[in-house]
C-alpha positions as CSV (number, residue, x, y, z in Angstrom):
1,M,0.0,0.0,0.0
2,S,1.3,3.4,-0.9
3,V,1.9,6.1,1.7
4,A,-0.7,8.2,-0.2
5,F,-3.4,5.9,1.2
6,T,-2.5,6.3,4.8
7,R,-3.7,8.9,7.2
8,E,-1.1,11.5,8.1
9,E,-2.1,11.2,11.8
10,D,-1.0,7.5,11.7
11,L,2.5,8.4,10.6
12,E,2.8,11.2,13.2
13,A,1.5,8.9,16.0
14,T,4.2,6.4,15.3
15,A,6.9,9.0,15.4
16,A,5.4,10.6,18.5
17,D,5.4,7.3,20.3
18,L,9.2,7.2,20.1
19,A,10.7,9.8,22.5
20,D,14.0,11.4,21.4
21,R,17.1,9.9,22.9
22,P,18.3,12.3,25.7
23,I,21.3,14.4,24.8
24,S,23.7,14.9,27.7
25,P,24.2,18.4,28.9
26,H,28.0,17.7,29.3
27,P,30.5,18.6,26.6
28,N,30.7,15.8,24.1
29,L,34.4,14.9,24.6
30,V,35.4,12.0,22.4
31,T,38.5,9.9,21.8
32,P,39.5,9.1,18.2
33,E,37.8,5.7,18.7
34,G,34.8,7.3,20.2
35,L,34.5,9.6,17.1
36,A,34.7,6.6,14.9
37,L,31.9,4.9,16.9
38,I,29.7,8.0,16.5
39,E,30.3,8.1,12.7
40,A,29.6,4.3,12.4
41,E,26.3,4.7,14.4
42,L,25.4,7.7,12.2
43,A,26.1,5.7,9.0
44,A,24.0,2.8,10.4
45,A,21.1,5.1,11.2
46,R,21.3,6.5,7.6
47,T,21.2,3.0,6.2
48,A,18.3,2.0,8.5
49,Y,16.4,5.2,7.4
50,T,16.9,4.4,3.7
51,A,15.8,0.8,4.2
52,A,12.7,2.0,6.0
53,Q,11.9,4.5,3.3
54,V,12.1,1.8,0.6
55,Q,9.9,-0.6,2.6
56,G,6.9,1.7,2.5
57,S,4.0,2.2,4.9
58,I,3.5,-1.2,6.6
59,E,3.0,-0.6,10.3
60,S,6.4,-2.2,11.3
61,D,8.1,-0.2,8.6
62,R,6.7,3.1,9.9
63,T,8.0,2.1,13.3
64,A,11.4,1.4,11.7
65,M,11.3,4.8,10.0
66,A,10.5,6.5,13.3
67,R,13.3,4.7,15.0
68,A,15.7,5.5,12.2
69,T,14.7,9.2,12.2
70,R,15.1,9.3,16.0
71,D,18.6,7.7,15.8
72,L,19.6,10.1,12.9
73,R,18.7,13.1,15.1
74,Y,20.6,11.7,18.1
75,W,23.8,10.6,16.3
76,G,23.7,13.7,14.1
77,A,23.6,15.9,17.2
78,R,26.4,13.8,18.8
79,R,28.6,14.1,15.7
80,A,27.9,17.9,15.4
81,S,28.9,18.5,19.1
82,A,31.8,16.0,19.3
83,Q,35.0,17.6,20.6
84,L,37.9,15.3,19.7
85,V,40.5,15.0,22.4
86,E,43.8,13.6,21.1
87,P,45.9,11.4,23.4
88,G,47.9,13.6,25.7
89,E,51.5,13.2,26.7
90,D,52.4,10.4,29.1
91,D,53.2,12.5,32.2
92,G,51.7,10.0,34.7
93,V,48.5,12.0,35.3
94,V,45.1,10.4,34.9
95,R,43.6,12.1,31.8
96,F,40.7,11.7,29.4
97,G,41.4,8.9,27.1
98,G,43.9,7.2,29.4
99,S,43.6,4.2,31.7
100,V,43.9,4.1,35.5
101,S,44.3,1.1,37.7
102,I,43.0,1.3,41.3
103,A,43.5,-0.9,44.3
104,R,40.4,-1.2,46.5
105,E,40.4,-1.8,50.2
106,D,39.2,-5.4,49.8
107,G,42.4,-6.2,47.7
108,R,40.8,-6.1,44.2
109,T,42.6,-4.2,41.5
110,Q,40.6,-2.7,38.7
111,T,41.6,-0.9,35.5
112,W,39.4,1.6,33.7
113,R,39.8,3.7,30.6
114,I,38.2,7.1,30.8
115,V,36.3,7.9,27.6
116,G,33.3,9.9,26.3
117,E,29.7,9.1,27.2
118,D,28.8,7.3,24.0
119,Q,31.9,5.1,24.2
120,A,31.6,4.2,27.9
121,D,31.0,0.5,28.6
122,P,31.8,-0.4,32.2
123,A,31.5,-4.2,31.5
124,Q,34.3,-3.7,29.0
125,G,36.4,-1.6,31.3
126,S,35.6,1.9,30.1
127,V,33.8,4.6,32.0
128,S,32.5,8.0,31.0
129,Y,34.6,11.0,32.1
130,V,31.5,12.4,33.9
131,S,31.1,9.2,36.0
132,P,31.8,9.5,39.7
133,L,34.8,7.1,39.4
134,A,36.4,9.2,36.6
135,R,35.8,12.5,38.4
136,A,37.4,11.1,41.6
137,V,40.6,10.1,39.8
138,L,41.1,12.6,37.0
139,G,44.2,14.7,37.6
140,K,45.7,12.3,40.1
141,R,48.9,10.2,39.8
142,A,50.0,6.7,40.8
143,G,50.3,6.6,44.6
144,D,47.5,9.1,45.2
145,E,44.3,8.1,46.9
146,A,40.7,8.9,45.9
147,T,37.3,8.2,47.3
148,V,35.2,6.0,45.0
149,A,31.7,4.8,46.0
150,G,32.5,5.7,49.6
151,Q,35.7,3.7,49.7
152,T,39.3,4.9,49.7
153,V,41.2,3.5,46.7
154,E,44.8,3.9,45.7
155,I,45.8,4.7,42.2
156,V,48.4,2.0,41.4
157,A,49.0,2.7,37.6
158,V,48.3,5.4,35.0
159,D,48.6,4.7,31.3
């Protein structure tokens, strides 16, 4: 069925049901890998949009179109606001884009890479620079202490 035979309200209702993805109020700092991730997501959203356009006006395709449109807005805004932060000099200070290893009071040692919000994946060892952990350790050096989740931790390595 052609889009010409659908009610305009039906198309608008589908798009209205999908809320925009929230955009962080923080500066959109990105590593080179984070920028590549944003560009890949933007390309995927463009591909999904084109595929949804081709499919026509079937209900599931209108939902796909609304989802692709929402993702295009989000990733387009994230790309437009991205501020690339190149790796800094290795001066032993915890910085954006670098890694930090901490020793917890219970004997565990954990290593985290501090990255932009879209690149953060704690399960994979990366945290956003606006996370409480990152804010606690940024600017510190090996041997310094920080308070993370109410516990004192020691910074044991900075990469």
